[in-house]
C-alpha positions as CSV (number, residue, x, y, z in Angstrom):
1,M,157.9,122.8,-181.9
2,N,155.7,119.8,-181.3
3,T,156.4,118.4,-177.9
4,H,155.1,115.0,-178.9
5,I,157.9,114.5,-181.4
6,P,161.6,114.0,-180.4
7,A,163.5,117.2,-181.0
8,E,165.9,115.7,-183.4
9,I,163.1,114.4,-185.6
10,A,161.2,117.7,-185.4
11,Q,164.3,119.6,-186.5
12,D,164.9,117.3,-189.4
13,E,161.3,117.6,-190.5
14,E,161.4,121.4,-190.2
15,A,164.6,121.5,-192.3
16,R,163.0,119.4,-195.0
17,V,159.9,121.5,-195.1
18,L,161.9,124.7,-195.4
19,S,164.2,123.2,-198.1
20,R,161.1,122.2,-200.2
21,R,159.5,125.6,-199.7
22,R,162.6,127.5,-200.7
23,K,162.9,125.4,-203.9
24,L,159.3,126.3,-204.7
25,D,159.5,130.0,-203.7
26,I,157.2,129.6,-200.8
27,A,157.7,131.9,-197.8
28,D,159.5,130.3,-194.9
29,N,156.9,131.7,-192.5
30,A,153.8,130.5,-194.4
31,P,151.5,128.6,-192.2
32,A,151.8,124.8,-192.3
33,L,149.3,123.2,-194.7
34,G,148.2,119.6,-194.3
35,I,145.7,117.5,-196.1
36,A,144.1,114.2,-195.2
37,V,143.2,111.6,-197.8
38,S,140.4,109.3,-196.7
39,G,140.4,105.5,-196.9
40,G,138.0,103.3,-198.8
41,G,140.1,101.2,-201.1
42,I,140.8,101.9,-204.7
43,R,137.6,104.1,-205.0
44,S,139.1,106.5,-202.4
45,A,142.4,106.6,-204.3
46,T,140.5,107.2,-207.6
47,V,138.5,110.1,-206.1
48,S,141.6,111.6,-204.6
49,L,143.4,111.4,-207.9
50,G,140.4,113.1,-209.6
51,V,140.3,115.9,-207.1
52,F,144.0,116.6,-207.3
53,Q,143.9,116.4,-211.1
54,Y,141.2,119.1,-211.1
55,L,143.3,121.3,-208.7
56,A,146.4,120.9,-210.9
57,H,144.3,121.7,-214.0
58,E,143.0,124.9,-212.4
59,E,146.4,126.0,-211.2
60,K,147.8,125.5,-214.8
61,R,144.8,127.4,-216.3
62,V,145.4,130.3,-213.9
63,R,149.2,130.3,-214.7
64,D,148.4,130.3,-218.4
65,E,146.0,133.2,-218.0
66,I,148.6,135.2,-216.0
67,A,151.3,134.5,-218.6
68,A,149.0,135.6,-221.5
69,P,150.3,138.9,-223.0
70,V,148.7,142.0,-221.6
71,T,147.1,144.1,-224.3
72,Q,147.9,147.8,-224.4
73,A,145.2,150.4,-224.1
74,E,143.5,151.3,-227.4
75,P,144.6,154.7,-228.8
76,A,142.1,157.5,-228.6
77,I,140.0,158.0,-231.7
78,D,138.6,161.4,-232.5
79,G,139.1,162.8,-229.0
80,E,137.5,159.9,-227.2
81,P,139.2,158.7,-224.0
82,P,141.4,155.6,-224.6
83,A,139.8,152.2,-223.9
84,P,141.1,150.5,-220.8
85,A,143.7,147.8,-221.0
86,A,142.5,144.2,-220.6
87,A,142.2,143.4,-216.9
88,T,145.0,141.2,-215.6
89,I,144.2,138.4,-213.2
90,P,146.0,138.6,-209.9
91,P,148.0,135.4,-209.2
92,R,146.3,132.9,-206.9
93,P,148.3,131.2,-204.3
94,R,149.4,127.7,-205.4
95,L,147.7,125.0,-203.4
96,L,149.3,121.7,-204.4
97,S,152.9,122.8,-204.0
98,R,152.0,124.4,-200.7
99,I,151.1,121.1,-199.0
100,D,153.6,120.4,-196.3
101,Y,152.0,117.3,-194.8
102,M,149.7,114.6,-196.0
103,S,148.0,112.0,-193.9
104,S,146.2,109.0,-195.4
105,V,144.5,105.8,-194.4
106,S,143.8,102.6,-196.3
107,G,143.1,103.2,-200.0
108,G,144.0,106.9,-199.7
109,G,147.6,105.7,-199.1
110,Y,147.8,104.6,-202.7
111,F,147.3,108.2,-203.8
112,A,149.3,109.7,-201.0
113,T,152.3,107.6,-202.0
114,F,152.0,108.6,-205.6
115,F,151.6,112.3,-204.7
116,G,154.6,112.2,-202.4
117,S,156.7,110.5,-205.2
118,L,156.1,113.6,-207.4
119,F,158.4,115.6,-205.1
120,L,161.3,113.2,-205.5
121,P,164.2,114.1,-207.8
122,K,163.6,112.7,-211.3
123,D,166.6,110.4,-211.1
124,E,165.1,108.9,-207.9
125,R,161.6,108.5,-209.5
126,A,163.2,106.8,-212.5
127,K,164.5,104.0,-210.3
128,G,161.0,102.9,-209.5
129,A,160.2,100.7,-206.5
130,Q,163.2,99.7,-204.6
131,V,163.7,97.1,-201.9
132,T,164.6,98.8,-198.6
133,P,167.6,97.7,-196.6
134,Q,165.2,96.8,-193.8
135,A,163.3,94.4,-196.1
136,R,166.5,92.8,-197.3
137,K,167.6,92.2,-193.7
138,A,164.2,90.7,-192.8
139,V,164.3,88.3,-195.8
140,A,167.9,87.4,-194.9
141,R,166.8,86.6,-191.3
142,E,163.9,84.7,-192.8
143,E,161.4,86.8,-190.9
144,V,159.4,87.1,-194.1
145,R,158.4,83.7,-195.5
146,P,156.1,82.9,-198.3
147,P,152.9,81.2,-197.2
148,R,153.1,77.5,-196.9
149,R,151.1,75.5,-199.4
150,S,149.4,72.4,-198.2
151,G,147.3,70.1,-200.3
152,K,144.2,70.8,-198.2
153,R,141.9,73.6,-199.1
154,R,140.9,75.6,-196.1
155,P,137.6,77.5,-195.9
156,S,138.3,81.1,-196.6
157,A,137.7,83.4,-193.7
158,P,135.7,86.6,-194.3
159,P,138.0,89.5,-195.1
160,T,139.1,91.7,-192.2
161,C,139.4,95.4,-192.2
162,S,142.7,96.6,-191.1
163,A,143.3,100.3,-191.6
164,T,146.8,101.3,-192.4
165,R,148.0,104.8,-191.6
166,S,150.7,106.8,-193.2
167,S,151.7,110.3,-192.5
168,T,154.4,112.0,-194.4
169,A,156.1,115.3,-194.7
170,V,156.1,116.0,-198.4
171,A,159.7,116.7,-199.0
């Protein structure tokens, strides 16, 4: 158990990881797997999407090859030994469904949010973006206000770089 995380949160996290693993037939004692998605704006998100699409394509290709019917050995002709059966491809471990944790910064968060949403139940995904109770309360308390518009144009300041971080247990 991680001593930097309160025990209650660590137990809840472990329970979620185990639940997801059991649904996907992944061993409970498999080592934890995490992946970091770098920042860099929309380009980073696009590169991440491309990498994960390639990995998903390869996993599907391997599954399809494994599922292909195995041919039987050719019968012997005129006393010759039978031809060997077509070689079967041993299953490779799944990578994408094995990811327990994802950490992202800046533009990588676009992709990380999308990827994490793939593990939500379909009825939850169908709802789309939802306003959180915390956001509703903040608006009700007027903590979040739209920017005031004045008739004066202000010189625009150079953009600042503020990295945002997100870290999620993919559940």
